[in-house]
C-alpha positions in Angstrom: 38.4 -49.5 147.3 38.2 -52.1 144.8 40.9 -52.4 142.1 40.9 -55.0 139.3 44.3 -55.8 137.1 45.3 -58.1 134.6 47.9 -60.4 135.7 50.1 -63.4 134.5 50.1 -66.8 136.5 53.0 -68.8 136.4 52.5 -72.5 136.1 54.6 -75.5 136.9 55.1 -76.4 133.3 56.8 -73.1 132.8 54.2 -71.5 131.2 51.7 -68.6 132.1 48.0 -68.2 131.9 46.3 -64.9 131.8 44.1 -63.7 134.8 42.8 -60.7 136.6 43.2 -59.7 140.2 40.3 -58.0 142.2 41.8 -56.6 145.4 39.9 -54.7 148.2 41.2 -52.9 151.0 39.9 -54.8 153.9 39.2 -59.0 152.9 37.4 -61.9 155.0 39.0 -64.3 152.6 40.5 -65.1 148.9 38.6 -66.8 146.1 39.8 -68.0 142.8 36.7 -68.6 140.1 37.6 -71.9 138.3 36.0 -71.6 134.7 33.6 -73.9 132.8 35.2 -75.9 129.8 35.9 -73.2 127.0 34.7 -70.3 129.0 36.6 -67.0 129.3 37.6 -65.3 132.6 35.5 -62.1 131.3 32.4 -64.1 131.7 32.9 -64.1 135.7 34.0 -60.5 135.6 30.8 -59.0 137.4 30.4 -62.2 139.8 34.0 -61.5 140.8 33.4 -57.7 141.4 30.5 -58.8 143.5 32.6 -61.1 145.8 35.3 -58.3 146.0 32.9 -55.7 147.0 31.6 -58.1 149.7 35.4 -58.2 151.1 36.9 -61.2 149.3 40.1 -61.3 147.1 39.6 -62.8 143.8 41.4 -64.2 140.8 39.7 -65.2 137.7 42.1 -66.6 134.9 41.7 -68.2 131.2 42.7 -71.9 131.0 45.6 -72.9 128.8 44.5 -73.1 125.2 41.3 -70.8 125.9 41.2 -66.9 125.4 44.6 -64.7 126.6 46.3 -68.0 127.7 46.5 -69.4 123.8 50.0 -69.3 123.0 50.4 -69.7 119.3 48.3 -72.1 117.3 45.5 -73.8 119.3 46.5 -77.2 117.0 49.9 -77.3 119.0 48.4 -76.8 122.4 49.1 -79.7 124.5 46.7 -78.9 127.3 44.1 -81.2 128.6 41.1 -81.6 131.2 43.8 -83.1 133.6 46.5 -80.4 133.1 43.8 -77.6 133.7 43.1 -79.3 137.1 46.8 -80.1 137.7 48.8 -77.4 136.4 46.5 -74.1 136.1 44.1 -74.3 139.0 46.9 -75.3 141.1 48.9 -72.2 139.7 45.8 -70.0 140.2 45.7 -71.0 143.9 49.6 -70.4 144.6 49.1 -67.0 142.9 46.1 -66.2 145.1 48.0 -67.3 148.3 50.9 -64.8 147.3 48.3 -61.9 146.7 46.5 -62.5 149.7 48.8 -64.4 152.5 47.4 -65.2 156.2 43.6 -66.0 155.2 41.6 -68.6 154.2 41.0 -69.7 150.5 38.2 -71.1 148.5 37.2 -72.2 145.1 34.3 -71.1 143.1 34.0 -73.5 140.6 31.7 -73.5 137.5 31.3 -76.7 135.8 34.6 -78.1 135.0 35.9 -75.7 137.7 34.3 -78.1 140.3 35.0 -81.4 138.8 38.7 -80.7 138.7 39.6 -79.5 142.1 40.4 -83.3 143.0 43.1 -82.6 140.6 44.8 -79.5 142.2 48.3 -80.6 144.3 47.2 -77.9 146.5 43.6 -78.7 147.2 44.3 -79.4 150.9 45.0 -75.7 151.2 41.3 -74.6 150.6 38.6 -73.7 153.4 35.7 -74.7 151.3 34.4 -75.5 147.7 31.3 -73.6 146.1 30.0 -75.0 142.8 27.3 -74.3 140.3 26.7 -76.5 137.4 29.7 -79.1 138.3 28.4 -82.6 137.7 29.5 -85.7 135.8 27.6 -84.5 132.5 27.2 -88.3 131.9 25.1 -88.5 128.6 23.3 -91.5 129.9 21.5 -89.2 132.7 20.5 -86.7 130.3 16.9 -86.3 128.8 15.8 -86.0 125.2 15.9 -83.9 122.8 18.9 -82.7 124.5 20.8 -85.8 125.0 20.8 -86.4 121.3 22.3 -83.0 120.7 24.9 -84.2 123.3 25.7 -87.5 121.9 26.2 -85.6 118.4 28.7 -83.3 120.1 30.7 -85.8 121.9 30.7 -88.9 119.6 30.8 -87.3 116.3 31.5 -83.7 116.3 34.6 -83.7 118.4 36.4 -86.3 116.9 35.7 -85.3 113.4 36.7 -81.7 114.5 40.0 -83.2 115.8 40.7 -85.4 113.0 39.9 -82.4 110.2 40.8 -79.5 112.2 43.5 -80.6 114.7 41.3 -78.9 117.7 37.4 -78.5 118.2 35.6 -75.7 116.9 32.9 -75.7 119.9 31.6 -72.1 118.6 30.0 -73.9 115.9 27.6 -75.6 118.4 27.5 -72.8 120.8 29.8 -74.3 123.4 32.1 -71.9 124.4 35.7 -71.3 123.0 37.4 -73.4 120.6 39.1 -76.2 122.0 42.3 -78.0 122.1 41.9 -81.4 120.9 43.1 -83.3 124.1 40.8 -81.3 126.2 37.6 -82.0 124.0 38.8 -85.6 123.6 39.0 -86.1 127.5 35.8 -84.3 127.8 34.0 -86.7 125.3 35.4 -89.7 126.7 34.6 -88.9 130.5 31.0 -87.7 129.6 30.3 -90.7 127.8 31.0 -92.6 131.0 30.1 -92.6 134.8 31.5 -90.5 137.3 33.3 -88.3 134.9 37.1 -88.4 136.0 36.6 -91.3 137.9 37.0 -93.4 134.7 40.4 -92.1 134.8 41.8 -92.8 138.1 44.3 -95.3 138.5 44.6 -95.3 134.6 46.2 -92.5 133.6 45.5 -90.3 136.6 47.6 -91.4 139.7 48.1 -88.5 141.9 44.8 -86.7 143.0 42.6 -85.9 146.0 39.3 -87.2 145.1 39.6 -90.0 148.0 41.1 -88.1 150.7 39.7 -84.3 150.4 37.5 -83.6 153.2 36.4 -79.8 153.2 32.9 -78.5 153.4 31.5 -78.1 150.1 28.2 -76.7 148.0 26.9 -78.0 145.0 24.4 -75.7 143.2 22.3 -76.7 139.9 19.3 -75.5 138.4 16.3 -77.8 137.5 16.5 -76.3 133.9 20.1 -77.4 133.5 20.3 -80.2 130.7 23.8 -80.9 131.7 24.1 -80.7 135.2 20.6 -82.3 136.2 20.3 -83.8 139.8 21.3 -87.4 138.8 24.5 -86.1 137.4 25.5 -83.9 140.2 24.9 -86.9 142.4 27.3 -88.7 139.9 30.0 -86.4 140.3 29.9 -85.7 143.9 30.3 -89.5 144.6 33.9 -89.1 143.1 34.6 -87.0 146.3 34.7 -89.6 148.8 35.6 -87.9 151.6 34.2 -84.1 150.7 31.5 -82.9 153.1 28.7 -82.2 150.6 25.8 -79.8 150.9 23.2 -79.5 147.8 21.2 -76.6 146.4 18.8 -76.9 143.5 17.2 -74.0 142.0 14.0 -73.4 140.6 14.1 -70.5 138.1 10.3 -70.0 138.2 10.4 -70.0 142.1 12.9 -67.4 142.0 11.6 -65.2 139.6 13.8 -66.0 136.5 12.7 -67.2 133.3 15.7 -69.7 133.1 19.0 -70.4 134.8 20.3 -73.5 132.8 23.8 -74.3 132.8 25.4 -70.7 132.4 22.8 -68.3 134.1 23.7 -68.2 137.5 26.9 -66.0 136.8 25.2 -63.8 134.3 25.1 -60.1 135.7 21.1 -60.0 136.0 21.5 -63.2 138.4 23.0 -60.7 141.1 20.2 -61.8 143.8 21.4 -65.7 143.3 25.1 -64.5 144.3 24.0 -63.8 147.6 23.9 -67.6 148.2 27.6 -67.9 147.5 28.3 -64.8 149.8 26.6 -66.7 152.5 28.5 -69.7 152.0 31.9 -67.8 151.8 31.2 -66.0 155.0 30.4 -69.0 157.0 33.5 -70.9 156.0 36.0 -67.7 156.3 
């Protein structure tokens, strides 16, 4: 029998983040769904239910500064992309291990959720990684006209918002929830370079697992994704030096979907696609 309950996840910086716990009677393994930048956990609810119905314990969560994990004014939120990986994703996996002991653990990462796995202190506790839309997001590899929009967002919108508002009001650009200024600033910095987080390694990120994590991973993207195109997925996977990489490229037309893009995989109408995640998890559980 499936149960869903809200939880508070305790983090190493003495904060808490809001999550949902999905439990079923018999489990084959356990999964944390690590969200895209500025996306609330409710977006992944139907996918989490699907995983639970197929025998997996699941935790979803809102990163610090997002949704129900925002405490007080967003202008005062100190979170960054680095802290989302080092603190939030690490804490979510620790809670998953507490809820589902003596099993195997997996990340399903959407966009940033897959990019930041190498920052997790406990990344070596994972059995596998399954990502969708996770890439370097490098502006140089994007095509016009989306490239022009992305340049405006990263180079003008974010710094102006941070200066004038004290945060980035992403909903004005239909880019998810409002973002803490440090999150948005790092997002801009990394997407304007190559290799996403790679440009920060050895500069202000010293503890990480991008060079030694060696578990199986599946990197899925859609050919109509303007952000995570094939070049940018390749750009991101190169950062994980020892990870066992498999790739899957989805063509929405061949699969009977009008589009998939950067967000469509996790939408309720895409359930046929979710069987690919189940097959991956079953293979590595």
